[in-house]
Structure formats: structure tokens, C-alpha cells
MIDOSE-1310 file (N, C-alpha, C; in nm, 2 decimals, decimal comma, always signed):
residues 111
mrdd	-12,79/-15,18/+13,98/-12,68/-15,13/+14,06/-12,73/-15,03/+14,16; -12,69/-15,04/+14,28/-12,73/-14,95/+14,39/-12,65/-14,82/+14,38; -12,72/-14,71/+14,41/-12,66/-14,58/+14,40/-12,62/-14,54/+14,55; -12,56/-14,42/+14,56/-12,52/-14,37/+14,69/-12,64/-14,37/+14,79
rgrl	-12,75/-14,32/+14,74/-12,87/-14,32/+14,83/-12,90/-14,46/+14,88; -12,91/-14,56/+14,80/-12,94/-14,69/+14,84/-12,83/-14,74/+14,94; -12,71/-14,71/+14,92/-12,60/-14,76/+15,01/-12,61/-14,69/+15,15; -12,64/-14,56/+15,14/-12,66/-14,48/+15,27/-12,78/-14,54/+15,35
edil	-12,89/-14,57/+15,27/-13,00/-14,64/+15,34/-12,97/-14,77/+15,40; -12,88/-14,85/+15,33/-12,83/-14,97/+15,39/-12,76/-14,95/+15,52; -12,68/-14,85/+15,52/-12,60/-14,82/+15,64/-12,69/-14,78/+15,75; -12,79/-14,70/+15,73/-12,88/-14,66/+15,84/-12,96/-14,78/+15,89
laid	-13,00/-14,87/+15,79/-13,07/-14,99/+15,83/-12,99/-15,08/+15,92; -12,86/-15,10/+15,88/-12,77/-15,18/+15,96/-12,75/-15,12/+16,10; -12,73/-14,99/+16,11/-12,72/-14,92/+16,24/-12,84/-14,95/+16,32; -12,96/-14,93/+16,26/-13,08/-14,95/+16,33/-13,09/-15,09/+16,39
kier	-13,05/-15,19/+16,31/-13,06/-15,33/+16,36/-12,97/-15,35/+16,48; -12,85/-15,29/+16,47/-12,76/-15,31/+16,58/-12,82/-15,24/+16,71; -12,86/-15,12/+16,69/-12,92/-15,04/+16,80/-13,04/-15,11/+16,87; -13,12/-15,17/+16,78/-13,24/-15,24/+16,84/-13,19/-15,37/+16,92
avgg	-13,10/-15,44/+16,87/-13,05/-15,56/+16,93/-12,97/-15,53/+17,06; -12,89/-15,42/+17,06/-12,80/-15,39/+17,17/-12,87/-15,30/+17,27; -12,97/-15,23/+17,23/-13,03/-15,12/+17,32/-13,06/-15,17/+17,46; -13,01/-15,10/+17,55/-13,03/-15,12/+17,69/-12,94/-15,23/+17,75
ksqq	-12,85/-15,29/+17,67/-12,76/-15,40/+17,72/-12,63/-15,33/+17,76; -12,56/-15,40/+17,85/-12,43/-15,36/+17,89/-12,32/-15,43/+17,82; -12,20/-15,39/+17,84/-12,09/-15,46/+17,77/-12,08/-15,60/+17,83; -12,11/-15,62/+17,95/-12,11/-15,76/+18,01/-12,21/-15,85/+17,94
dfdq	-12,33/-15,79/+17,91/-12,44/-15,86/+17,84/-12,38/-15,90/+17,70; -12,32/-15,81/+17,63/-12,26/-15,83/+17,50/-12,16/-15,94/+17,50; -12,07/-15,93/+17,60/-11,96/-16,03/+17,61/-12,01/-16,17/+17,63; -12,13/-16,18/+17,70/-12,18/-16,31/+17,73/-12,28/-16,37/+17,63
deml	-12,31/-16,29/+17,52/-12,41/-16,32/+17,43/-12,35/-16,34/+17,29; -12,31/-16,46/+17,25/-12,24/-16,48/+17,13/-12,33/-16,45/+17,01; -12,46/-16,47/+17,01/-12,55/-16,44/+16,90/-12,55/-16,28/+16,88; -12,56/-16,21/+16,99/-12,56/-16,06/+16,98/-12,42/-16,02/+16,92
qvws	-12,32/-16,08/+16,96/-12,19/-16,04/+16,90/-12,19/-16,07/+16,75; -12,23/-16,19/+16,71/-12,24/-16,22/+16,57/-12,33/-16,13/+16,49; -12,45/-16,10/+16,54/-12,54/-16,01/+16,48/-12,48/-15,87/+16,46; -12,41/-15,82/+16,56/-12,35/-15,69/+16,55/-12,24/-15,69/+16,45
iyhl	-12,15/-15,79/+16,46/-12,04/-15,79/+16,37/-12,09/-15,80/+16,22; -12,19/-15,88/+16,20/-12,24/-15,90/+16,06/-12,29/-15,76/+16,01; -12,36/-15,69/+16,09/-12,41/-15,56/+16,05/-12,30/-15,45/+16,04; -12,20/-15,46/+16,12/-12,08/-15,37/+16,10/-12,01/-15,40/+15,97
qiig	-12,01/-15,53/+15,93/-11,96/-15,57/+15,80/-12,04/-15,51/+15,69; -12,17/-15,51/+15,70/-12,26/-15,45/+15,60/-12,23/-15,30/+15,59; -12,21/-15,23/+15,70/-12,19/-15,09/+15,70/-12,06/-15,06/+15,62; -11,95/-15,14/+15,66/-11,82/-15,12/+15,59/-11,83/-15,15/+15,44
eavs	-11,90/-15,25/+15,40/-11,91/-15,28/+15,26/-11,99/-15,18/+15,19; -12,10/-15,13/+15,25/-12,18/-15,02/+15,18/-12,09/-14,90/+15,17; -12,02/-14,86/+15,27/-11,93/-14,74/+15,26/-11,83/-14,76/+15,15; -11,77/-14,88/+15,14/-11,67/-14,90/+15,04/-11,72/-14,89/+14,90
rlse	-11,85/-14,90/+14,88/-11,91/-14,89/+14,75/-11,97/-14,75/+14,72; -11,96/-14,66/+14,81/-12,00/-14,52/+14,79/-11,91/-14,46/+14,68; -11,97/-14,38/+14,59/-11,89/-14,32/+14,48/-11,78/-14,23/+14,53; -11,68/-14,22/+14,45/-11,56/-14,13/+14,49/-11,61/-13,99/+14,50
dflk	-11,70/-13,95/+14,41/-11,76/-13,82/+14,41/-11,83/-13,79/+14,55; -11,91/-13,88/+14,59/-11,97/-13,86/+14,72/-11,87/-13,85/+14,83; -11,78/-13,94/+14,83/-11,68/-13,95/+14,94/-11,60/-13,81/+14,95; -11,57/-13,76/+14,83/-11,50/-13,63/+14,82/-11,58/-13,52/+14,88
rtpd	-11,71/-13,52/+14,86/-11,80/-13,42/+14,91/-11,82/-13,43/+15,06; -11,79/-13,54/+15,12/-11,81/-13,56/+15,27/-11,67/-13,60/+15,33; -11,57/-13,52/+15,32/-11,44/-13,56/+15,37/-11,42/-13,58/+15,52; -11,51/-13,52/+15,59/-11,50/-13,53/+15,74/-11,57/-13,65/+15,80
apwr	-11,64/-13,72/+15,72/-11,71/-13,84/+15,77/-11,61/-13,96/+15,79; -11,64/-14,05/+15,88/-11,55/-14,15/+15,92/-11,55/-14,27/+15,82; -11,55/-14,24/+15,69/-11,57/-14,35/+15,59/-11,45/-14,45/+15,60; -11,33/-14,40/+15,61/-11,21/-14,50/+15,61/-11,22/-14,58/+15,74
kaig	-11,26/-14,53/+15,85/-11,27/-14,61/+15,97/-11,37/-14,73/+15,95; -11,48/-14,70/+15,89/-11,58/-14,80/+15,87/-11,53/-14,91/+15,77; -11,46/-14,87/+15,67/-11,41/-14,96/+15,58/-11,30/-15,05/+15,65; -11,21/-14,98/+15,72/-11,11/-15,05/+15,80/-11,16/-15,15/+15,90
mrhi	-11,27/-15,11/+15,96/-11,34/-15,21/+16,06/-11,39/-15,33/+15,98; -11,45/-15,31/+15,87/-11,50/-15,42/+15,79/-11,39/-15,52/+15,75; -11,27/-15,46/+15,71/-11,16/-15,54/+15,67/-11,11/-15,63/+15,79; -11,11/-15,57/+15,90/-11,06/-15,65/+16,02/-11,16/-15,76/+16,05
lvhq	-11,29/-15,72/+16,05/-11,40/-15,82/+16,08/-11,40/-15,94/+15,99; -11,37/-15,91/+15,86/-11,38/-16,01/+15,76/-11,25/-16,09/+15,75; -11,14/-16,02/+15,75/-11,01/-16,09/+15,72/-10,93/-16,13/+15,84; -10,96/-16,07/+15,95/-10,89/-16,11/+16,08/-10,99/-16,15/+16,18
yfgi	-11,09/-16,23/+16,13/-11,20/-16,28/+16,22/-11,15/-16,35/+16,34; -11,03/-16,41/+16,33/-10,98/-16,49/+16,44/-10,92/-16,40/+16,55; -10,91/-16,27/+16,52/-10,85/-16,18/+16,62/-10,94/-16,07/+16,66; -11,07/-16,09/+16,64/-11,16/-15,98/+16,67/-11,17/-15,96/+16,82
dkdi	-11,15/-15,83/+16,86/-11,15/-15,79/+17,00/-11,29/-15,74/+17,03; -11,36/-15,81/+17,12/-11,50/-15,78/+17,16/-11,50/-15,64/+17,22; -11,40/-15,60/+17,29/-11,40/-15,47/+17,35/-11,40/-15,36/+17,25; -11,32/-15,38/+17,14/-11,32/-15,28/+17,03/-11,46/-15,28/+16,96
vwgv	-11,52/-15,39/+16,93/-11,65/-15,40/+16,87/-11,75/-15,32/+16,96; -11,75/-15,35/+17,09/-11,84/-15,28/+17,18/-11,81/-15,13/+17,17; -11,69/-15,09/+17,17/-11,65/-14,95/+17,17/-11,71/-14,88/+17,04; -11,70/-14,95/+16,93/-11,75/-14,90/+16,80/-11,91/-14,88/+16,82
ieqe	-11,97/-14,98/+16,87/-12,12/-14,98/+16,89/-12,15/-14,86/+16,98; -12,08/-14,85/+17,09/-12,12/-14,75/+17,19/-12,08/-14,60/+17,15; -11,97/-14,59/+17,08/-11,91/-14,46/+17,05/-11,92/-14,41/+16,91; -11,92/-14,50/+16,81/-11,91/-14,46/+16,67/-12,04/-14,47/+16,59
lqpl	-12,13/-14,55/+16,63/-12,25/-14,57/+16,55/-12,34/-14,44/+16,55; -12,36/-14,38/+16,66/-12,45/-14,26/+16,66/-12,39/-14,15/+16,58; -12,26/-14,12/+16,59/-12,21/-14,01/+16,50/-12,22/-14,05/+16,35; -12,19/-14,18/+16,32/-12,20/-14,22/+16,18/-12,35/-14,21/+16,14
ktvv	-12,44/-14,24/+16,22/-12,58/-14,23/+16,19/-12,62/-14,08/+16,16; -12,57/-13,99/+16,24/-12,59/-13,85/+16,22/-12,54/-13,81/+16,08; -12,41/-13,84/+16,05/-12,35/-13,81/+15,92/-12,43/-13,86/+15,80; -12,47/-13,99/+15,81/-12,54/-14,06/+15,70/-12,68/-13,99/+15,69
skal	-12,75/-13,97/+15,80/-12,88/-13,90/+15,79/-12,87/-13,77/+15,72; -12,77/-13,69/+15,76/-12,75/-13,56/+15,70/-12,72/-13,57/+15,55; -12,63/-13,66/+15,52/-12,60/-13,68/+15,38/-12,72/-13,72/+15,29; -12,80/-13,81/+15,35/-12,93/-13,85/+15,28/-13,02/-13,73/+15,26
sei	-13,03/-13,65/+15,35/-13,12/-13,53/+15,34/-13,07/-13,43/+15,23; -12,94/-13,44/+15,20/-12,88/-13,35/+15,10/-12,87/-13,40/+14,96; -12,90/-13,53/+14,95/-12,90/-13,59/+14,82/-13,03/-13,56/+14,74
């Protein structure tokens, strides 16, 4: 069974994969590249799943982290796949991943 450290490492790896694939691309590039969209959505799902499996104790120790947002995003991507808004996905990639990466990196250094 994976522990919190392993799940946090999974989150960082998924963020890194998105950043490498998207790096230097514009929203227009993203909108026109279905494979990039699928790649990004898949790794956002991994992030949400990993967050959802972090221990309650860990979540309580990091109350300011955007854990619920990551889980909520995963639910939308998995269960409402027919209504995924590419603009929202791009916004998450552009605005939310770096702050999440910072929080996760800090949490890993404290474990």
C-alpha cells in the first residue's frame, strides 16, 4: 500500500509530465492538439486520485493546500467527461499546477 510520501511523489511526477508536454505551448496549441489534451487530463486525474488517497491526518496538517479542488477536478474529468471545458483545463494547467507543486514539494520535505 502506498503511503503519503508515495502519493505526493505521484502528484509531482504527474505535474512534471504535464509541464514537460505543455511547456512553451499556447492555449491555442492546446485547443488544437487532442493528444495533448488527453495527456493532460489523464495526469490531472492521477493528481486528483492521489490526493483523494492521502491520509486524513496528513490532510489535517495541510489545511491550506488545494486538496479539495484537486479531488473535485478529478471527479469532473472522470464522471462528467462529456462536459469537459478545455478552457478550464488550460486554466488549471496555467494557474493551479505550479502552486500545487510548491505545496507538495514543501510537504515532501517535511515528511
